[in-house]
C-alpha positions in Angstrom: -0.9 82.9 -72.3 0.8 82.4 -69.2 2.8 79.6 -68.0 2.7 78.2 -64.2 5.2 75.8 -65.2 8.7 76.4 -63.2 11.8 75.0 -64.2 11.8 71.1 -63.8 8.0 70.7 -63.8 6.5 67.8 -65.6 3.2 67.9 -67.5 0.9 65.5 -65.7 -2.1 66.3 -67.5 -4.3 62.8 -67.9 -3.4 63.0 -71.8 -0.1 63.9 -71.5 -0.2 67.0 -73.5 0.4 70.8 -72.6 -3.7 72.6 -71.8 -4.0 75.8 -73.0 -7.3 77.9 -72.6 -8.6 81.0 -73.0 -10.1 83.3 -70.2 -11.3 86.8 -69.6 -9.0 89.7 -70.0 -10.3 90.7 -66.4 -9.0 87.6 -65.5 -5.3 88.1 -66.1 -3.9 89.8 -63.4 -5.5 86.9 -61.2 -3.7 84.5 -63.1 -0.6 86.2 -63.6 -0.4 86.6 -59.8 -0.9 83.0 -59.5 3.1 82.5 -60.6 4.1 84.0 -57.8 1.6 82.9 -55.2 3.2 81.4 -51.8 0.3 78.4 -52.6 2.1 77.6 -55.8 4.5 74.5 -55.3 8.5 74.3 -56.3 6.7 72.5 -59.2 4.8 75.1 -60.4 1.5 73.3 -59.2 -1.3 74.6 -57.2 -1.6 71.7 -55.2 1.2 70.0 -52.8 0.4 66.6 -54.0 -2.6 64.3 -56.3 -3.3 62.2 -52.9 -5.4 65.6 -51.4 -6.5 67.4 -54.6 -9.8 66.0 -54.7 -10.6 67.0 -51.5 -8.6 70.5 -51.9 -10.4 71.1 -54.6 -13.5 70.1 -53.3 -12.9 72.8 -50.4 -12.1 75.5 -52.6 -14.6 74.9 -54.5 -17.1 75.3 -52.1 -15.8 78.0 -50.1 -15.7 79.9 -53.2 -19.2 79.2 -53.6 -20.7 80.2 -50.6 -18.6 83.8 -50.8 -20.4 84.0 -54.5 -23.6 82.7 -53.1 -24.3 80.1 -55.9 -25.1 76.1 -55.7 -22.2 73.9 -55.7 -21.5 71.2 -58.0 -19.2 68.4 -58.0 -16.0 69.6 -59.5 -16.4 67.3 -63.0 -20.2 69.3 -63.0 -18.3 72.3 -63.7 -16.3 71.1 -66.3 -19.7 69.8 -68.2 -21.5 72.6 -67.5 -18.7 74.6 -69.5 -19.0 72.0 -72.1 -22.6 72.4 -73.0 -22.2 76.7 -72.9 -19.3 76.3 -75.0 -21.0 74.2 -77.4 -24.4 76.0 -77.4 -22.0 79.6 -77.9 -20.2 78.1 -81.0 -23.6 77.2 -82.4 -24.9 80.7 -82.1 -21.8 82.1 -83.7 -22.7 79.8 -86.6 -21.5 76.6 -86.2 -22.9 73.3 -87.3 -23.4 70.4 -85.1 -20.0 68.9 -85.9 -17.8 71.7 -85.7 -19.3 73.3 -82.4 -18.4 69.6 -80.9 -15.4 69.7 -82.5 -14.6 73.3 -80.7 -15.9 72.2 -77.7 -13.7 68.8 -77.6 -10.4 71.0 -78.2 -11.0 73.0 -75.4 -11.5 70.2 -72.9 -8.3 68.5 -74.4 -10.0 65.6 -76.5 -8.7 64.4 -79.5 -12.2 62.8 -80.7 -15.9 64.4 -80.5 -16.9 61.2 -79.7 -15.8 61.4 -76.1 -17.1 65.0 -76.1 -20.9 63.9 -77.6 -21.0 60.9 -75.0 -19.5 61.9 -71.8 -20.5 65.9 -72.0 -22.8 67.4 -74.6 -25.3 64.4 -75.6 -28.2 64.8 -77.9 -30.7 65.9 -75.6 -28.4 68.7 -74.3 -27.6 70.0 -78.0 -31.6 69.6 -78.7 -32.4 72.0 -75.7 -30.0 74.5 -76.5 -31.1 74.7 -80.1 -34.4 75.9 -79.0 -33.0 78.7 -77.1 -31.2 80.0 -79.9 -34.1 79.8 -82.5 -35.8 82.9 -82.0 
């Protein structure tokens, strides 16, 4: 686990709790380099302020999508895509519906599976995925 926090940084996540997330081993060098990037603010944040964050994030995402040749989504679309994929990954590894929702909820930083079920992995998305894995 790599912390991007600098001394005096205050956690400002939506839920006010520290977040951790898994990432692929090949991303280790990139993520470690972020901590020492000239773009990192003294607070440890990548973006200078929250006012410009949405515009900056959209611009960076569009640029990355263009470079990768993929269709850009709205920023929250990637979170929803991750949620559905993560739910189906858990199911394919043997988790039942509730356990897969719980695992996905925790990775999203939610305390309740209802939020994930209603806003991210709806019953139709869960059913469609079940058909994909039933071979």
